[in-house]
C-alpha positions as CSV (number, residue, x, y, z in Angstrom):
1,Q,0.0,0.0,0.0
2,V,0.9,3.7,-0.2
3,Q,1.2,6.0,2.8
4,L,0.9,9.7,2.0
5,V,2.0,12.7,4.1
6,E,1.0,16.2,3.2
7,S,2.9,19.3,4.1
8,G,3.2,23.0,3.3
9,G,-0.1,24.3,4.5
10,G,-0.5,27.4,6.5
11,L,-1.9,30.9,6.7
12,V,-1.5,33.1,3.7
13,Q,-3.0,36.5,2.6
14,P,-5.3,36.8,-0.4
15,G,-3.3,36.9,-3.6
16,G,-0.5,35.0,-2.0
17,S,1.1,31.7,-3.0
18,L,1.6,28.4,-1.3
19,R,3.1,25.1,-2.4
20,L,1.8,21.9,-0.9
21,S,3.8,18.6,-1.0
22,C,2.7,15.1,-0.7
23,A,5.4,12.4,0.0
24,A,4.6,8.8,-0.7
25,S,6.1,5.7,0.9
26,R,6.6,3.4,-2.1
27,S,8.7,3.5,-5.2
28,I,5.7,2.2,-7.1
29,F,4.4,5.7,-6.8
30,S,5.1,6.4,-10.5
31,F,2.2,4.0,-11.5
32,Y,-0.4,5.9,-9.5
33,A,-2.7,8.7,-10.5
34,M,-2.2,11.4,-7.9
35,G,-4.7,14.0,-6.9
36,W,-5.3,16.9,-4.6
37,Y,-8.7,17.3,-2.9
38,R,-10.0,19.9,-0.5
39,Q,-12.8,20.1,2.0
40,A,-14.0,23.3,3.6
41,P,-16.1,23.2,6.8
42,G,-19.6,22.1,6.1
43,K,-18.8,21.2,2.5
44,Q,-18.2,18.1,0.5
45,R,-14.7,17.1,-0.4
46,E,-14.0,18.2,-3.9
47,L,-11.3,17.4,-6.5
48,V,-8.9,20.2,-7.0
49,A,-6.3,18.7,-9.4
50,V,-5.2,15.3,-10.7
51,I,-2.1,14.1,-12.6
52,T,-2.0,10.7,-14.1
53,S,0.9,8.3,-14.4
54,S,1.4,9.5,-18.0
55,G,1.5,13.1,-16.8
56,S,-1.8,14.4,-18.1
57,R,-3.3,17.0,-15.8
58,N,-6.8,18.2,-15.0
59,Y,-8.1,20.9,-12.7
60,A,-11.3,22.0,-11.2
61,D,-12.7,25.1,-12.9
62,S,-12.3,27.1,-9.7
63,V,-8.5,26.7,-9.7
64,K,-7.7,26.7,-13.4
65,G,-5.0,29.2,-14.2
66,R,-4.0,29.6,-10.6
67,F,-3.0,26.1,-9.4
68,T,-0.5,23.7,-10.9
69,I,-0.1,20.0,-10.0
70,S,3.2,18.3,-10.7
71,R,5.0,15.1,-9.7
72,D,8.6,14.0,-9.1
73,N,8.6,10.3,-9.4
74,A,12.2,10.0,-8.4
75,K,11.2,11.6,-5.1
76,N,7.9,9.9,-4.8
77,T,6.3,13.3,-4.3
78,V,3.4,15.2,-5.8
79,Y,3.1,19.0,-5.5
80,L,0.4,21.6,-5.7
81,Q,1.5,25.1,-6.5
82,M,-1.2,27.5,-5.5
83,N,-1.0,31.1,-6.7
84,S,-3.4,34.0,-6.5
85,L,-5.1,32.5,-3.5
86,R,-8.6,33.5,-2.5
87,P,-10.4,33.2,0.8
88,E,-12.7,30.6,-0.8
89,D,-9.6,28.4,-1.2
90,T,-9.5,27.9,2.5
91,A,-9.9,24.2,3.3
92,V,-8.1,21.1,4.4
93,Y,-6.2,19.8,1.4
94,Y,-5.8,16.1,1.0
95,C,-3.5,14.1,-1.2
96,N,-4.8,11.0,-2.9
97,A,-3.1,8.1,-4.8
98,A,-5.2,5.8,-6.9
99,L,-4.3,2.7,-9.0
100,D,-6.9,0.2,-10.2
101,S,-9.3,-0.4,-7.3
102,A,-6.9,0.9,-4.7
103,S,-7.1,4.4,-3.2
104,Y,-5.1,6.0,-0.5
105,W,-5.4,9.3,1.4
106,G,-3.1,11.5,3.4
107,Q,-4.0,13.1,6.7
108,G,-4.6,16.5,5.2
109,T,-3.0,19.9,5.6
110,Q,-4.8,23.1,6.5
111,V,-4.7,26.1,4.1
112,T,-6.2,29.3,5.4
113,V,-6.4,32.4,3.1
114,S,-7.2,35.4,5.1
115,S,-6.1,39.0,5.6
């Protein structure tokens, strides 16, 4: 199985930037599709961005042009670069790894966008 640990969350002002990291435990990481999800208080968890094993990327409409997902397979790490942050981006951000019927989640990292 894959264990995931997110880091990089914190408090940032509107318009600021933040980079989240998700470190995976296994070298088989490169075969997994990796995604970032977020969940705000009282709301359903939503997909933010995904990157497949082949490197194709997709984003939620709300973050297109502002967020970038990337992966470094040699480091077993996926990143989410977040620019032009807005208060509505405030949420707990979760890393996800998926392969076939298997799916794994990290513990989440809090991102708060506030002045």
